[in-house]
Structures are given as structure tokens and as C-alpha cells.
ZADOKE-172262 format. One record per residue (C-alpha): residue number from 1; residue in one letter; x, y, z. Coordinates in steps of 0.001 Angstrom, whole numbers, padded with zeros to 6 digits. Layout:
N
@n: NUM, res: a, px: X, py: Y, pz: Z
...
# end
This chain:
350
@n: 1, res: m, px: -033912, py: -002384, pz: 007346
@n: 2, res: i, px: -035695, py: -003231, pz: 010526
@n: 3, res: t, px: -033523, py: -001953, pz: 013699
@n: 4, res: t, px: -033653, py: -003516, pz: 017494
@n: 5, res: d, px: -032097, py: -003978, pz: 020400
@n: 6, res: i, px: -032036, py: -007679, pz: 020771
@n: 7, res: l, px: -033254, py: -009403, pz: 017382
@n: 8, res: i, px: -034811, py: -012667, pz: 018490
@n: 9, res: i, px: -034342, py: -015545, pz: 016060
@n: 10, res: g, px: -037658, py: -018121, pz: 016995
@n: 11, res: a, px: -041211, py: -016622, pz: 018428
@n: 12, res: g, px: -041616, py: -019855, pz: 020950
@n: 13, res: p, px: -042485, py: -019659, pz: 024405
@n: 14, res: t, px: -038767, py: -018696, pz: 025244
@n: 15, res: g, px: -038625, py: -016083, pz: 022341
@n: 16, res: l, px: -041740, py: -014550, pz: 023898
@n: 17, res: f, px: -040363, py: -014402, pz: 027586
@n: 18, res: t, px: -037142, py: -012796, pz: 026371
@n: 19, res: v, px: -039233, py: -010054, pz: 025032
@n: 20, res: f, px: -040220, py: -009482, pz: 028577
@n: 21, res: e, px: -037111, py: -009891, pz: 030376
@n: 22, res: a, px: -035920, py: -007565, pz: 028100
@n: 23, res: g, px: -038551, py: -005176, pz: 028208
@n: 24, res: l, px: -037620, py: -004797, pz: 031939
@n: 25, res: l, px: -033999, py: -003908, pz: 030862
@n: 26, res: k, px: -035707, py: -001153, pz: 028557
@n: 27, res: l, px: -034421, py: -003207, pz: 025339
@n: 28, res: k, px: -036583, py: -003733, pz: 022137
@n: 29, res: c, px: -036902, py: -006632, pz: 020876
@n: 30, res: h, px: -038037, py: -007726, pz: 017213
@n: 31, res: l, px: -038536, py: -011516, pz: 016093
@n: 32, res: i, px: -038045, py: -013758, pz: 013119
@n: 33, res: d, px: -040066, py: -016899, pz: 012838
@n: 34, res: a, px: -040369, py: -019303, pz: 009776
@n: 35, res: l, px: -043920, py: -020041, pz: 010747
@n: 36, res: p, px: -046663, py: -017757, pz: 009906
@n: 37, res: q, px: -047869, py: -017327, pz: 013677
@n: 38, res: p, px: -046136, py: -016915, pz: 017493
@n: 39, res: g, px: -045843, py: -019722, pz: 019823
@n: 40, res: g, px: -043312, py: -022120, pz: 018259
@n: 41, res: q, px: -044288, py: -025884, pz: 018392
@n: 42, res: c, px: -046837, py: -024748, pz: 021296
@n: 43, res: s, px: -049263, py: -023172, pz: 018252
@n: 44, res: e, px: -048755, py: -025141, pz: 015397
@n: 45, res: i, px: -048321, py: -028491, pz: 016277
@n: 46, res: y, px: -049938, py: -029394, pz: 019837
@n: 47, res: p, px: -052440, py: -026131, pz: 020790
@n: 48, res: k, px: -054826, py: -028091, pz: 022502
@n: 49, res: k, px: -052339, py: -030400, pz: 024766
@n: 50, res: p, px: -051951, py: -029954, pz: 028346
@n: 51, res: i, px: -048421, py: -028952, pz: 029975
@n: 52, res: y, px: -048191, py: -029897, pz: 033220
@n: 53, res: d, px: -044758, py: -028519, pz: 034284
@n: 54, res: i, px: -045037, py: -024818, pz: 033923
@n: 55, res: p, px: -044837, py: -022852, pz: 037336
@n: 56, res: a, px: -047929, py: -021517, pz: 038878
@n: 57, res: y, px: -050030, py: -023765, pz: 035972
@n: 58, res: p, px: -050683, py: -027477, pz: 037270
@n: 59, res: e, px: -052417, py: -027389, pz: 033780
@n: 60, res: i, px: -052039, py: -025382, pz: 030786
@n: 61, res: l, px: -052990, py: -025737, pz: 026893
@n: 62, res: a, px: -049878, py: -025106, pz: 024776
@n: 63, res: g, px: -052023, py: -022544, pz: 022949
@n: 64, res: d, px: -053160, py: -020968, pz: 025708
@n: 65, res: l, px: -049871, py: -020614, pz: 027390
@n: 66, res: t, px: -048749, py: -018785, pz: 024074
@n: 67, res: d, px: -051670, py: -016691, pz: 024509
@n: 68, res: k, px: -050369, py: -015976, pz: 028215
@n: 69, res: l, px: -047001, py: -015343, pz: 026741
@n: 70, res: m, px: -048174, py: -012617, pz: 024187
@n: 71, res: e, px: -050541, py: -010700, pz: 026428
@n: 72, res: q, px: -047272, py: -010543, pz: 028765
@n: 73, res: c, px: -044857, py: -009031, pz: 026610
@n: 74, res: k, px: -047454, py: -006933, pz: 024712
@n: 75, res: q, px: -046381, py: -003960, pz: 026943
@n: 76, res: f, px: -042917, py: -004031, pz: 025329
@n: 77, res: e, px: -044531, py: -003653, pz: 021639
@n: 78, res: p, px: -042391, py: -006438, pz: 020145
@n: 79, res: g, px: -042085, py: -006275, pz: 016321
@n: 80, res: f, px: -042338, py: -009439, pz: 014508
@n: 81, res: t, px: -041273, py: -011002, pz: 010724
@n: 82, res: l, px: -043470, py: -013804, pz: 010590
@n: 83, res: g, px: -043623, py: -016662, pz: 008027
@n: 84, res: e, px: -039972, py: -016070, pz: 006782
@n: 85, res: r, px: -036705, py: -017904, pz: 007867
@n: 86, res: a, px: -033364, py: -016275, pz: 009081
@n: 87, res: d, px: -030986, py: -017291, pz: 006314
@n: 88, res: t, px: -027629, py: -015298, pz: 006562
@n: 89, res: i, px: -026096, py: -013302, pz: 009464
@n: 90, res: e, px: -023338, py: -010694, pz: 008577
@n: 91, res: k, px: -021080, py: -009083, pz: 011425
@n: 92, res: q, px: -020918, py: -005075, pz: 010713
@n: 93, res: e, px: -018174, py: -003234, pz: 011407
@n: 94, res: d, px: -019449, py: -001201, pz: 014257
@n: 95, res: g, px: -020167, py: -004824, pz: 015855
@n: 96, res: s, px: -023712, py: -005175, pz: 015199
@n: 97, res: f, px: -025215, py: -007922, pz: 012945
@n: 98, res: v, px: -027567, py: -007985, pz: 010213
@n: 99, res: v, px: -029748, py: -010914, pz: 009720
@n: 100, res: t, px: -031683, py: -011537, pz: 006277
@n: 101, res: t, px: -034319, py: -014093, pz: 005789
@n: 102, res: n, px: -035149, py: -015903, pz: 002819
@n: 103, res: k, px: -038091, py: -012884, pz: 001530
@n: 104, res: g, px: -035026, py: -010782, pz: 001547
@n: 105, res: t, px: -035980, py: -008670, pz: 004747
@n: 106, res: k, px: -033104, py: -006965, pz: 006569
@n: 107, res: h, px: -032889, py: -006607, pz: 010593
@n: 108, res: k, px: -029918, py: -004994, pz: 012396
@n: 109, res: a, px: -029485, py: -005136, pz: 015900
@n: 110, res: p, px: -026343, py: -005500, pz: 018250
@n: 111, res: v, px: -027568, py: -008635, pz: 019799
@n: 112, res: v, px: -028701, py: -011955, pz: 018647
@n: 113, res: a, px: -030549, py: -014480, pz: 020174
@n: 114, res: i, px: -031505, py: -017900, pz: 018541
@n: 115, res: a, px: -034345, py: -019135, pz: 020379
@n: 116, res: g, px: -035389, py: -021318, pz: 017694
@n: 117, res: g, px: -036495, py: -024221, pz: 019783
@n: 118, res: l, px: -035740, py: -027634, pz: 017826
@n: 119, res: g, px: -034724, py: -025475, pz: 014609
@n: 120, res: s, px: -036744, py: -024366, pz: 011889
@n: 121, res: f, px: -039716, py: -026295, pz: 010822
@n: 122, res: e, px: -040240, py: -027982, pz: 007493
@n: 123, res: p, px: -043061, py: -029554, pz: 006291
@n: 124, res: r, px: -043097, py: -033121, pz: 006134
@n: 125, res: k, px: -044389, py: -034089, pz: 002461
@n: 126, res: p, px: -045965, py: -036846, pz: 001042
@n: 127, res: l, px: -044552, py: -039291, pz: -001109
@n: 128, res: i, px: -046208, py: -037882, pz: -004480
@n: 129, res: d, px: -043201, py: -037363, pz: -007366
@n: 130, res: n, px: -044619, py: -034284, pz: -008791
@n: 131, res: i, px: -045513, py: -032537, pz: -005434
@n: 132, res: t, px: -043176, py: -029554, pz: -005931
@n: 133, res: n, px: -044677, py: -028790, pz: -009500
@n: 134, res: y, px: -047775, py: -027567, pz: -007506
@n: 135, res: e, px: -046262, py: -026110, pz: -004657
@n: 136, res: d, px: -048329, py: -022585, pz: -004362
@n: 137, res: k, px: -049997, py: -023629, pz: -007285
@n: 138, res: g, px: -052629, py: -025396, pz: -005033
@n: 139, res: v, px: -050478, py: -027178, pz: -002866
@n: 140, res: e, px: -049833, py: -025441, pz: 000738
@n: 141, res: y, px: -048004, py: -027082, pz: 003546
@n: 142, res: m, px: -049320, py: -024705, pz: 005981
@n: 143, res: i, px: -052461, py: -022521, pz: 006144
@n: 144, res: k, px: -051253, py: -018749, pz: 006647
@n: 145, res: e, px: -054138, py: -016961, pz: 005369
@n: 146, res: p, px: -057253, py: -018928, pz: 005602
@n: 147, res: e, px: -059522, py: -016168, pz: 003309
@n: 148, res: m, px: -057619, py: -017626, pz: -000064
@n: 149, res: y, px: -059565, py: -020682, pz: 000752
@n: 150, res: r, px: -062755, py: -018644, pz: 000765
@n: 151, res: n, px: -065373, py: -020455, pz: -002014
@n: 152, res: k, px: -062576, py: -023001, pz: -002970
@n: 153, res: r, px: -062654, py: -026364, pz: -003421
@n: 154, res: v, px: -060127, py: -027715, pz: -000490
@n: 155, res: v, px: -058741, py: -031355, pz: 000377
@n: 156, res: i, px: -056907, py: -031522, pz: 003553
@n: 157, res: a, px: -054780, py: -034676, pz: 004473
@n: 158, res: g, px: -054142, py: -035407, pz: 007768
@n: 159, res: g, px: -054939, py: -037155, pz: 011191
@n: 160, res: g, px: -053862, py: -034693, pz: 013658
@n: 161, res: d, px: -054938, py: -031462, pz: 015406
@n: 162, res: s, px: -054046, py: -029399, pz: 012583
@n: 163, res: a, px: -056008, py: -031111, pz: 010237
@n: 164, res: l, px: -059014, py: -031589, pz: 012392
@n: 165, res: d, px: -058867, py: -027922, pz: 013354
@n: 166, res: w, px: -058371, py: -026594, pz: 010114
@n: 167, res: s, px: -061359, py: -028507, pz: 008397
@n: 168, res: i, px: -063641, py: -027550, pz: 010930
@n: 169, res: f, px: -062329, py: -023469, pz: 010717
@n: 170, res: l, px: -062420, py: -024032, pz: 006903
@n: 171, res: a, px: -065901, py: -025719, pz: 006498
@n: 172, res: d, px: -067595, py: -022250, pz: 006625
@n: 173, res: v, px: -065110, py: -020751, pz: 004408
@n: 174, res: a, px: -064353, py: -023335, pz: 001320
@n: 175, res: s, px: -067381, py: -024280, pz: -000946
@n: 176, res: e, px: -065993, py: -027634, pz: -000270
@n: 177, res: i, px: -063971, py: -029645, pz: 002570
@n: 178, res: t, px: -062714, py: -032944, pz: 002237
@n: 179, res: l, px: -060475, py: -034580, pz: 005075
@n: 180, res: i, px: -058578, py: -037495, pz: 003923
@n: 181, res: h, px: -056919, py: -039765, pz: 006594
@n: 182, res: r, px: -055114, py: -043215, pz: 006227
@n: 183, res: r, px: -056853, py: -044728, pz: 009017
@n: 184, res: n, px: -060190, py: -044521, pz: 010182
@n: 185, res: e, px: -059058, py: -043201, pz: 013654
@n: 186, res: f, px: -057683, py: -039686, pz: 014537
@n: 187, res: r, px: -055015, py: -038714, pz: 017061
@n: 188, res: g, px: -056716, py: -035508, pz: 017971
@n: 189, res: h, px: -058297, py: -033404, pz: 020851
@n: 190, res: l, px: -061277, py: -035183, pz: 021705
@n: 191, res: d, px: -063646, py: -032478, pz: 021320
@n: 192, res: s, px: -062298, py: -031776, pz: 017470
@n: 193, res: v, px: -062881, py: -035539, pz: 016345
@n: 194, res: e, px: -066448, py: -035020, pz: 017714
@n: 195, res: k, px: -067250, py: -031553, pz: 015682
@n: 196, res: v, px: -065845, py: -033306, pz: 012704
@n: 197, res: q, px: -067954, py: -036011, pz: 013178
@n: 198, res: e, px: -070902, py: -033254, pz: 013523
@n: 199, res: l, px: -070081, py: -031561, pz: 010407
@n: 200, res: k, px: -069675, py: -034570, pz: 008772
@n: 201, res: s, px: -073021, py: -035516, pz: 009723
@n: 202, res: a, px: -074629, py: -032453, pz: 008290
@n: 203, res: g, px: -073046, py: -032679, pz: 005098
@n: 204, res: k, px: -070589, py: -029793, pz: 005745
@n: 205, res: i, px: -067372, py: -031936, pz: 005262
@n: 206, res: n, px: -066624, py: -034480, pz: 003282
@n: 207, res: l, px: -064426, py: -037551, pz: 005084
@n: 208, res: i, px: -062563, py: -040316, pz: 003159
@n: 209, res: t, px: -060885, py: -042910, pz: 005192
@n: 210, res: p, px: -058639, py: -045101, pz: 005033
@n: 211, res: a, px: -057032, py: -043520, pz: 001871
@n: 212, res: e, px: -054350, py: -041402, pz: 000943
@n: 213, res: v, px: -053615, py: -039120, pz: -002278
@n: 214, res: i, px: -051227, py: -040817, pz: -004598
@n: 215, res: g, px: -051170, py: -038054, pz: -007711
@n: 216, res: l, px: -051906, py: -034504, pz: -008209
@n: 217, res: e, px: -053096, py: -033258, pz: -011976
@n: 218, res: g, px: -053325, py: -030100, pz: -013745
@n: 219, res: e, px: -051623, py: -027851, pz: -016259
@n: 220, res: d, px: -050894, py: -024428, pz: -015054
@n: 221, res: k, px: -052507, py: -025258, pz: -011425
@n: 222, res: l, px: -053630, py: -027743, pz: -009101
@n: 223, res: e, px: -057145, py: -029308, pz: -010849
@n: 224, res: s, px: -057670, py: -032316, pz: -009409
@n: 225, res: i, px: -055941, py: -035363, pz: -007094
@n: 226, res: t, px: -056078, py: -038928, pz: -007469
@n: 227, res: i, px: -057113, py: -040722, pz: -004362
@n: 228, res: k, px: -056614, py: -044566, pz: -003257
@n: 229, res: q, px: -059290, py: -045949, pz: -000804
@n: 230, res: e, px: -058275, py: -049642, pz: -000069
@n: 231, res: a, px: -058862, py: -051479, pz: -003598
@n: 232, res: k, px: -060547, py: -048254, pz: -005155
@n: 233, res: v, px: -058798, py: -045311, pz: -007151
@n: 234, res: f, px: -060474, py: -042473, pz: -008179
@n: 235, res: k, px: -059935, py: -038723, pz: -008928
@n: 236, res: k, px: -061723, py: -035944, pz: -007255
@n: 237, res: e, px: -061696, py: -032419, pz: -008397
@n: 238, res: c, px: -060141, py: -029474, pz: -005999
@n: 239, res: d, px: -058355, py: -026272, pz: -006007
@n: 240, res: h, px: -056272, py: -026905, pz: -002921
@n: 241, res: f, px: -054614, py: -029909, pz: -001496
@n: 242, res: v, px: -052975, py: -029319, pz: 002034
@n: 243, res: p, px: -051321, py: -031923, pz: 003690
@n: 244, res: l, px: -050942, py: -031279, pz: 006857
@n: 245, res: f, px: -048194, py: -034396, pz: 008386
@n: 246, res: g, px: -046509, py: -032378, pz: 010906
@n: 247, res: l, px: -043426, py: -030428, pz: 010401
@n: 248, res: s, px: -039589, py: -031840, pz: 010835
@n: 249, res: p, px: -037171, py: -029320, pz: 012927
@n: 250, res: k, px: -034104, py: -028700, pz: 011294
@n: 251, res: l, px: -031061, py: -026208, pz: 012331
@n: 252, res: g, px: -031355, py: -025112, pz: 008716
@n: 253, res: p, px: -029122, py: -021899, pz: 007297
@n: 254, res: i, px: -028119, py: -021272, pz: 011209
@n: 255, res: a, px: -025565, py: -024536, pz: 010738
@n: 256, res: n, px: -023742, py: -022269, pz: 008299
@n: 257, res: w, px: -023388, py: -019379, pz: 010740
@n: 258, res: g, px: -020233, py: -020557, pz: 012072
@n: 259, res: l, px: -021432, py: -021316, pz: 015353
@n: 260, res: e, px: -020329, py: -024444, pz: 017246
@n: 261, res: i, px: -022817, py: -027051, pz: 016360
@n: 262, res: e, px: -022829, py: -030521, pz: 018523
@n: 263, res: k, px: -025724, py: -032972, pz: 017395
@n: 264, res: n, px: -027911, py: -030571, pz: 015587
@n: 265, res: a, px: -027606, py: -028170, pz: 018571
@n: 266, res: i, px: -025749, py: -024891, pz: 019232
@n: 267, res: k, px: -023024, py: -025059, pz: 022175
@n: 268, res: v, px: -022953, py: -022359, pz: 024512
@n: 269, res: n, px: -021349, py: -021546, pz: 027807
@n: 270, res: n, px: -023542, py: -021933, pz: 030228
@n: 271, res: a, px: -021847, py: -020903, pz: 033122
@n: 272, res: l, px: -022595, py: -017347, pz: 032811
@n: 273, res: d, px: -024775, py: -016234, pz: 029855
@n: 274, res: y, px: -025664, py: -018575, pz: 027254
@n: 275, res: q, px: -023445, py: -017119, pz: 024637
@n: 276, res: t, px: -022277, py: -018906, pz: 021259
@n: 277, res: n, px: -018806, py: -018919, pz: 020589
@n: 278, res: i, px: -019437, py: -015829, pz: 018620
@n: 279, res: p, px: -019425, py: -012726, pz: 020911
@n: 280, res: g, px: -022932, py: -010944, pz: 020508
@n: 281, res: i, px: -024834, py: -013872, pz: 019679
@n: 282, res: f, px: -026722, py: -016347, pz: 022174
@n: 283, res: a, px: -028713, py: -019282, pz: 022218
@n: 284, res: i, px: -031372, py: -020243, pz: 024500
@n: 285, res: g, px: -034048, py: -022718, pz: 024928
@n: 286, res: d, px: -034175, py: -026621, pz: 023278
@n: 287, res: v, px: -031755, py: -025014, pz: 020415
@n: 288, res: n, px: -028639, py: -024609, pz: 022444
@n: 289, res: t, px: -026555, py: -027565, pz: 024471
@n: 290, res: y, px: -023991, py: -027577, pz: 027044
@n: 291, res: p, px: -023683, py: -029964, pz: 029858
@n: 292, res: g, px: -026655, py: -030904, pz: 031883
@n: 293, res: k, px: -028803, py: -029547, pz: 029483
@n: 294, res: l, px: -032266, py: -029942, pz: 029674
@n: 295, res: k, px: -034961, py: -029371, pz: 026934
@n: 296, res: l, px: -037728, py: -027736, pz: 028863
@n: 297, res: i, px: -039867, py: -024534, pz: 028365
@n: 298, res: l, px: -039032, py: -023600, pz: 032205
@n: 299, res: c, px: -035338, py: -023929, pz: 031424
@n: 300, res: g, px: -035744, py: -021640, pz: 028375
@n: 301, res: f, px: -037216, py: -019123, pz: 030429
@n: 302, res: h, px: -034448, py: -019136, pz: 033209
@n: 303, res: e, px: -031570, py: -019341, pz: 030213
@n: 304, res: a, px: -033776, py: -016106, pz: 028485
@n: 305, res: t, px: -033328, py: -013897, pz: 031685
@n: 306, res: l, px: -029639, py: -014691, pz: 032463
@n: 307, res: m, px: -028871, py: -013689, pz: 028581
@n: 308, res: c, px: -030693, py: -010272, pz: 028775
@n: 309, res: q, px: -028279, py: -009057, pz: 031453
@n: 310, res: a, px: -025392, py: -009939, pz: 029543
@n: 311, res: a, px: -027371, py: -008308, pz: 026263
@n: 312, res: y, px: -027704, py: -005090, pz: 028382
@n: 313, res: q, px: -023915, py: -004892, pz: 029254
@n: 314, res: i, px: -023199, py: -005288, pz: 025519
@n: 315, res: i, px: -025547, py: -002783, pz: 024609
@n: 316, res: n, px: -025190, py: -000209, pz: 027494
@n: 317, res: p, px: -020905, py: -000960, pz: 028040
@n: 318, res: g, px: -020100, py: 000078, pz: 031967
@n: 319, res: k, px: -023686, py: 000988, pz: 032555
@n: 320, res: r, px: -024764, py: -000719, pz: 035708
@n: 321, res: y, px: -028235, py: -002126, pz: 036118
@n: 322, res: v, px: -029373, py: -002512, pz: 039649
@n: 323, res: l, px: -031874, py: -005352, pz: 039599
@n: 324, res: k, px: -035111, py: -005140, pz: 041499
@n: 325, res: y, px: -038188, py: -007095, pz: 042100
@n: 326, res: t, px: -041000, py: -006561, pz: 039706
@n: 327, res: t, px: -043134, py: -006224, pz: 042863
@n: 328, res: v, px: -041297, py: -003244, pz: 043770
@n: 329, res: s, px: -040654, py: -001654, pz: 040590
@n: 330, res: g, px: -043220, py: -002258, pz: 038496
@n: 331, res: v, px: -043367, py: -002541, pz: 035055
@n: 332, res: d, px: -043458, py: 000349, pz: 032363
@n: 333, res: g, px: -044268, py: -000478, pz: 029324
@n: 334, res: f, px: -043044, py: 000901, pz: 025889
@n: 335, res: d, px: -046572, py: 001495, pz: 025190
@n: 336, res: g, px: -046698, py: 004218, pz: 027932
@n: 337, res: t, px: -048752, py: 001650, pz: 030187
@n: 338, res: r, px: -047839, py: 000731, pz: 034195
@n: 339, res: k, px: -048169, py: -002377, pz: 036314
@n: 340, res: e, px: -047578, py: -001753, pz: 040069
@n: 341, res: a, px: -048522, py: -003160, pz: 043124
@n: 342, res: p, px: -050841, py: -001199, pz: 045419
@n: 343, res: k, px: -049402, py: 001612, pz: 047387
@n: 344, res: a, px: -049182, py: 001030, pz: 051112
@n: 345, res: v, px: -051697, py: 002736, pz: 053220
@n: 346, res: v, px: -050164, py: 005040, pz: 055875
@n: 347, res: k, px: -052360, py: 005182, pz: 058737
@n: 348, res: a, px: -051698, py: 005554, pz: 062519
@n: 349, res: i, px: -053273, py: 003305, pz: 064660
@n: 350, res: d, px: -055135, py: 004584, pz: 067883
# end
């Protein structure tokens, strides 16, 4: 059983900033996310795309924003359960909650903050009849452990940043890497497209376009795929097939937690603290809805700040917290570090 003060469902930008705001209140956080790394959409879907509406950053890449948020909250030593989806929630006699993931990991906290963005992401699967037969037997929809592909024959399908970036990365890991896309043109970062072109010219990446995978073969595990390229159909032997066609957001099991839902979003009390209809459970960021709601990262940051104040009162009933600016109080991390403004020099003027 993992215990913490605030259990955060979702490790996207809003969830990560919650760790910092909670840390200022001496509250410990643990985050659950179905994705294999923190950052949510910013790290999984568009890490190399610029964001222009983050305060103080005229332009910042989504992946870099995740890195900055991780650096900012590092002092407060957050815990992570990654690659697992929050499935069930049970209220305990003491008022706390136990959240169990799809892999059986249990977490206990007096406060739960749902910061799941647009919901739990599920991979968009290609329309191949028997693809489910090979899931975890050679077919993967996300790359969690790159080392499992070492010296293997890997086929990646897709035309976005994820397909390009993983093809580049695995070119030095796999014994053979093949990238298949149904068009000749790729919708990815220009640097990545040019790098794939270089690797193709150097014979380190096989590129098959315009084409698509239409069949999978193998007895106990994947052994080959069938490819259709214009009028030609042929087979190719491989050990892994990784279709990277993006992720489809769904509220998932959270929709069955007894929360008030409106248009696939969780209704909250925005007049006070973004609490749901269940006391002790909050929803912040894109996953919530209320009159005038804007699905912006900076709005999620604001909601996280107010939510943490309410969480403090739940965890410390009757205890008054005096808000101090970090420029005055400094920031004391749980790891023993301290950040503070330089002390003023006291000196008389002759």
C-alpha cells in the first residue's frame, strides 16, 4: 500500500505543478499515470511542438515544459506509479480513499486530485483482424522499455513525431528498423524528418511508403507482417510491430466512480476549490468542467493552487495556514534543500 497526502491521478503539467503547490504546504504527493513517463500529452503526443501561452515563456517546447515542471517539483520528492491506470476507488471508514490500478497497485490518501487531462489515453489501433492475438507477443502500442528491442527486427507504423522519433532512437538499438507510413509525407518535426532521411540514406532505416500493414502472422508470437504498398502485397519477417497512430482520450474507469459527469468531463465547484460532488475528491485541469471553463494549461495551474489550499484544510482540520510569498519564505524541499532570495545587506551609508 502506497500512502501519501494527495494522490494525483494524471502526471501531466497540471498534476506536476500540483506537487509543487502541495509541497509549499508541506503536503506529500504521489502520481498515477497510464503513460510510461510523466508529462501527459506534452511528452507523449507533441513533445517537440511549441506552446506559446505559458507565462514568462514566449515559446517553449511541450517536452521542455515537462522537464521544467519535473525540475521545479523535484525538491518535494513525488512518487510515481507509471504505466498503470487508476481503476477503482474505495472510501475508508476514516474518510480516506484507496485507489487501485489495473495492475493491482494500491494507494491510500485523504485527498484525491484527478488531473487526468482529457482522460486516460488508449492507443488508436490499426484495423487488423487478429491484432489482439499478438498484443504483448510482438505487438506494442507504446515503447516503454527500449532495451527490449535490442538486436530485434522492429517495424514501426505511423507518420507523426512518435513514429519518427522512435525510429531514430531504435536505429542504434534494433538489428533492423523499418518505418511504414500510408503517405509519402510525414507530419512531424522537420529535424526528425531530416534525420530519418539521413538514416535511410545511410542504410540504418528501411522506409516503406506509401504503404500499410494489413496482416500479422505467427504461431505463439509475431513472426511476420503483411504489407500492402500500392498494388503490391508482400510479407516481411519481424519480431515486433509498433503501430504509433496516436492516443484516444477517454475518461475510462473514473466515469464509474460516482462523480457527476457532463460531456465526458467531471463537474466541480469552481466558486471555491474545484471539489467534485464527492468530498475529498477534486478535479483540476482539462478533465473538469464548470461555467466558463477554458481548457488551457495555465488554467490548470490556477486550479491546482486553489485545490491545494482546500486539501490542506481537509488534512489539517482547524489549522490555519498563513500564505507567504516564496520570495519571502523561500522554498524548503523534502530532500533537505532550500531555495531563498539573497539576504539584504545591512550597511550604513556614510
